[in-house]
DSSP file (Angstrom, degrees, kcal/mol; ACC not computed):
  #  RESIDUE AA STRUCTURE BP1 BP2  ACC     N-H-->O    O-->H-N    N-H-->O    O-->H-N    TCO  KAPPA ALPHA  PHI   PSI    X-CA   Y-CA   Z-CA
    1    1 A X     >        0   0    0      0, 0.0     4,-1.8     0, 0.0     5,-0.1   0.000 360.0 360.0 360.0 -28.5    9.7  -10.3    8.1
    2    2 A X  H  >  +     0   0    0      1,-0.2     4,-1.2     2,-0.2     0, 0.0   0.845 360.0  52.6 -67.2 -35.6    9.5   -7.7   10.9
    3    3 A X  H  > S+     0   0    0      2,-0.2     4,-1.5     1,-0.2    -1,-0.2   0.869 106.2  53.6 -68.6 -37.0    9.5  -10.3   13.6
    4    4 A X  H  > S+     0   0    0      1,-0.2     4,-1.3     2,-0.2    -2,-0.2   0.919 107.2  50.5 -63.7 -44.7   12.6  -11.9   12.1
    5    5 A X  H  X S+     0   0    0     -4,-1.8     4,-0.7     1,-0.2    -1,-0.2   0.792 105.7  58.4 -62.6 -28.0   14.5   -8.6   12.2
    6    6 A X  H  < S+     0   0    0     -4,-1.2     3,-0.5     1,-0.2    -1,-0.2   0.887 107.1  45.9 -68.1 -39.2   13.4   -8.2   15.8
    7    7 A X  H  < S+     0   0    0     -4,-1.5    -1,-0.2     1,-0.2    -2,-0.2   0.757 107.1  58.8 -77.1 -22.7   15.1  -11.5   16.8
    8    8 A X  H  < S+     0   0    0     -4,-1.3     2,-0.5    -5,-0.1    -1,-0.2   0.646  81.4  96.8 -82.0 -14.0   18.3  -10.6   14.9
    9    9 A X     <  -     0   0    0     -4,-0.7     2,-0.5    -3,-0.5    -4,-0.0  -0.662  58.6-166.5 -79.6 123.2   19.0   -7.4   16.8
   10   10 A X        +     0   0    0     -2,-0.5     2,-0.1     4,-0.0    -2,-0.0  -0.958  10.5 175.5-114.9 121.2   21.5   -8.2   19.6
   11   11 A X     >  -     0   0    0     -2,-0.5     4,-2.0     1,-0.0     5,-0.2  -0.423  48.8 -80.4-109.5-171.8   22.0   -5.7   22.4
   12   12 A X  H  > S+     0   0    0      1,-0.2     4,-2.4     2,-0.2     5,-0.2   0.879 125.3  54.7 -61.4 -40.1   24.0   -5.5   25.6
   13   13 A X  H  > S+     0   0    0      1,-0.2     4,-2.2     2,-0.2    -1,-0.2   0.905 109.7  47.4 -62.6 -38.1   21.5   -7.6   27.6
   14   14 A X  H  > S+     0   0    0      2,-0.2     4,-2.3     1,-0.2    -1,-0.2   0.880 111.0  51.1 -69.8 -36.5   21.6  -10.4   25.1
   15   15 A X  H  X S+     0   0    0     -4,-2.0     4,-2.4     2,-0.2    -2,-0.2   0.908 110.7  48.6 -63.8 -42.8   25.4  -10.4   25.0
   16   16 A X  H  X S+     0   0    0     -4,-2.4     4,-2.2     2,-0.2    -2,-0.2   0.897 110.7  51.1 -63.1 -41.9   25.5  -10.6   28.8
   17   17 A X  H  X S+     0   0    0     -4,-2.2     4,-2.2    -5,-0.2    -2,-0.2   0.907 111.1  47.9 -62.1 -42.5   23.0  -13.4   28.8
   18   18 A X  H  X S+     0   0    0     -4,-2.3     4,-2.5     2,-0.2    -2,-0.2   0.897 110.6  51.7 -61.4 -43.6   25.1  -15.3   26.2
   19   19 A X  H  X S+     0   0    0     -4,-2.4     4,-2.3     1,-0.2    -2,-0.2   0.884 110.5  48.4 -63.5 -39.5   28.3  -14.7   28.2
   20   20 A X  H  X S+     0   0    0     -4,-2.2     4,-2.5     2,-0.2    -2,-0.2   0.913 110.4  50.7 -66.8 -42.7   26.7  -16.1   31.3
   21   21 A X  H  X S+     0   0    0     -4,-2.2     4,-2.3     2,-0.2    -2,-0.2   0.919 111.8  47.9 -62.8 -42.1   25.3  -19.1   29.6
   22   22 A X  H  X S+     0   0    0     -4,-2.5     4,-2.7     2,-0.2     5,-0.5   0.917 110.9  51.5 -64.0 -40.3   28.8  -19.9   28.1
   23   23 A X  H  X S+     0   0    0     -4,-2.3     4,-2.0     1,-0.2    -2,-0.2   0.914 112.3  46.4 -61.1 -42.7   30.4  -19.4   31.6
   24   24 A X  H  < S+     0   0    0     -4,-2.5    -1,-0.2     1,-0.2    -2,-0.2   0.886 116.3  44.6 -70.0 -36.1   27.9  -21.8   33.1
   25   25 A X  H  < S+     0   0    0     -4,-2.3    -2,-0.2    -5,-0.2    -1,-0.2   0.921 129.0  21.9 -73.6 -44.7   28.3  -24.4   30.3
   26   26 A X  H  < S-     0   0    0     -4,-2.7     4,-0.5    -5,-0.2    -3,-0.2   0.690  99.3-134.4-100.8 -22.1   32.1  -24.4   30.0
   27   27 A X     X  -     0   0    0     -4,-2.0     4,-0.9    -5,-0.5     3,-0.2  -0.033  32.4 -76.1  81.8 165.9   33.3  -23.0   33.4
   28   28 A X  H  > S+     0   0    0      1,-0.2     4,-0.6     2,-0.2    -1,-0.2   0.773 125.6  54.2 -71.5 -28.4   35.9  -20.4   34.0
   29   29 A X  H  > S+     0   0    0      1,-0.2     4,-0.5     2,-0.1    -1,-0.2   0.787 106.9  49.1 -79.3 -26.4   38.9  -22.6   33.4
   30   30 A X  H  > S+     0   0    0     -4,-0.5     4,-2.1    -3,-0.2    -1,-0.2   0.743  94.1  73.0 -86.7 -24.1   37.9  -23.8   29.9
   31   31 A X  H  X S+     0   0    0     -4,-0.9     4,-2.4     1,-0.2     5,-0.2   0.908  93.8  51.3 -65.3 -42.8   37.1  -20.4   28.4
   32   32 A X  H  X S+     0   0    0     -4,-0.6     4,-2.3     1,-0.2    -1,-0.2   0.898 110.8  51.1 -59.0 -35.8   40.7  -19.1   28.0
   33   33 A X  H  X S+     0   0    0     -4,-0.5     4,-2.2     2,-0.2    -1,-0.2   0.919 110.3  48.5 -64.0 -42.5   41.6  -22.4   26.3
   34   34 A X  H  X S+     0   0    0     -4,-2.1     4,-2.3     1,-0.2    -2,-0.2   0.917 113.2  46.8 -62.4 -44.3   38.6  -21.9   23.9
   35   35 A X  H  X S+     0   0    0     -4,-2.4     4,-2.6     2,-0.2    -1,-0.2   0.854 110.3  53.0 -71.5 -33.1   39.6  -18.3   23.1
   36   36 A X  H  X S+     0   0    0     -4,-2.3     4,-2.4    -5,-0.2    -1,-0.2   0.908 110.6  47.7 -65.7 -42.2   43.3  -19.3   22.6
   37   37 A X  H  X S+     0   0    0     -4,-2.2     4,-2.0     2,-0.2    -2,-0.2   0.896 111.4  50.2 -62.0 -42.9   42.2  -21.9   20.1
   38   38 A X  H  X S+     0   0    0     -4,-2.3     4,-2.2     2,-0.2    -2,-0.2   0.928 110.8  50.1 -61.2 -46.6   39.9  -19.5   18.3
   39   39 A X  H  X S+     0   0    0     -4,-2.6     4,-2.4     1,-0.2    -2,-0.2   0.914 110.7  48.1 -60.6 -45.3   42.7  -17.0   18.1
   40   40 A X  H  X S+     0   0    0     -4,-2.4     4,-2.4     1,-0.2    -1,-0.2   0.857 109.9  53.4 -64.7 -34.3   45.2  -19.4   16.7
   41   41 A X  H  X S+     0   0    0     -4,-2.0     4,-1.9     2,-0.2    -1,-0.2   0.899 110.2  46.9 -66.5 -40.6   42.6  -20.6   14.2
   42   42 A X  H  X S+     0   0    0     -4,-2.2     4,-2.3     2,-0.2    -2,-0.2   0.905 111.5  51.8 -65.3 -41.8   42.1  -17.0   13.0
   43   43 A X  H  X S+     0   0    0     -4,-2.4     4,-2.5     1,-0.2    -2,-0.2   0.928 109.7  48.6 -62.8 -45.8   45.8  -16.4   12.8
   44   44 A X  H  X S+     0   0    0     -4,-2.4     4,-2.5     1,-0.2    -1,-0.2   0.895 110.9  51.5 -61.3 -40.3   46.3  -19.5   10.7
   45   45 A X  H  X S+     0   0    0     -4,-1.9     4,-1.9     1,-0.2    -1,-0.2   0.912 111.0  47.2 -64.0 -41.5   43.5  -18.4    8.3
   46   46 A X  H  X S+     0   0    0     -4,-2.3     4,-1.2     2,-0.2    -2,-0.2   0.899 112.7  49.4 -67.7 -40.5   45.0  -15.0    7.9
   47   47 A X  H  X S+     0   0    0     -4,-2.5     4,-1.2     1,-0.2     3,-0.3   0.895 111.2  49.4 -63.3 -39.9   48.5  -16.5    7.2
   48   48 A X  H  < S+     0   0    0     -4,-2.5    -1,-0.2     1,-0.2    -2,-0.2   0.847 109.1  52.0 -71.4 -32.4   47.1  -18.9    4.7
   49   49 A X  H  < S+     0   0    0     -4,-1.9    -1,-0.2    -5,-0.2    -2,-0.2   0.760 108.0  52.1 -73.7 -22.1   45.2  -16.2    2.9
   50   50 A X  H  < S+     0   0    0     -4,-1.2    -1,-0.2    -3,-0.3    -2,-0.2   0.734  89.6  94.9 -84.7 -25.3   48.4  -14.0    2.6
   51   51 A X  S  < S-     0   0    0     -4,-1.2     2,-0.2    -5,-0.1    -3,-0.0  -0.406  84.9-111.7 -68.4 139.5   50.5  -16.9    1.1
   52   52 A X        -     0   0    0     -2,-0.1     2,-0.1     1,-0.1    -1,-0.1  -0.504  33.0-126.8 -71.0 139.4   50.6  -16.9   -2.7
   53   53 A X    >>  -     0   0    0     -2,-0.2     4,-0.8     1,-0.1     3,-0.6  -0.444  13.4-119.8 -84.5 160.1   48.8  -19.8   -4.3
   54   54 A X  H 3> S+     0   0    0      1,-0.2     4,-1.4     2,-0.2     3,-0.3   0.797 110.1  64.2 -67.2 -27.6   50.4  -22.1   -6.8
   55   55 A X  H 34 S+     0   0    0      1,-0.2    -1,-0.2     2,-0.2    -3,-0.0   0.827  98.5  52.9 -68.6 -29.9   47.7  -21.1   -9.3
   56   56 A X  H <4 S+     0   0    0     -3,-0.6    -1,-0.2     1,-0.2    -2,-0.2   0.795 107.2  52.3 -75.3 -26.6   49.0  -17.5   -9.5
   57   57 A X  H  < S+     0   0    0     -4,-0.8     2,-0.5    -3,-0.3    -2,-0.2   0.798  94.7  79.0 -80.4 -28.3   52.5  -18.6  -10.2
   58   58 A X     <  -     0   0    0     -4,-1.4     2,-0.4     2,-0.0     0, 0.0  -0.677  64.7-164.6 -85.8 130.2   51.7  -20.9  -13.1
   59   59 A X        -     0   0    0     -2,-0.5     2,-0.7     2,-0.0    -3,-0.1  -0.926  15.5-135.9-115.8 140.0   51.1  -19.1  -16.4
   60   60 A X        -     0   0    0     -2,-0.4     2,-0.4     2,-0.0    -2,-0.0  -0.828  18.9-157.4 -95.7 118.4   49.6  -20.7  -19.4
   61   61 A X              0   0    0     -2,-0.7    -2,-0.0     1,-0.1     0, 0.0  -0.779 360.0 360.0 -96.1 134.5   51.4  -19.8  -22.6
   62   62 A X              0   0    0     -2,-0.4    -1,-0.1     0, 0.0    -2,-0.0   0.504 360.0 360.0 -77.9 360.0   49.5  -20.1  -25.9
């Protein structure tokens, strides 16, 4: 279990390595489009979670 926790720790060198790999895979022009899509997806998720659901509005009367 100790070796698993060793691999789950992400520091600055690992983040830089991941960023370089992503830059090499997608290129500099594609990354802003990916981030824009990710941001719009997060915004839609937040908006959907704030909307009241139909189940809350309906009340069951005995």
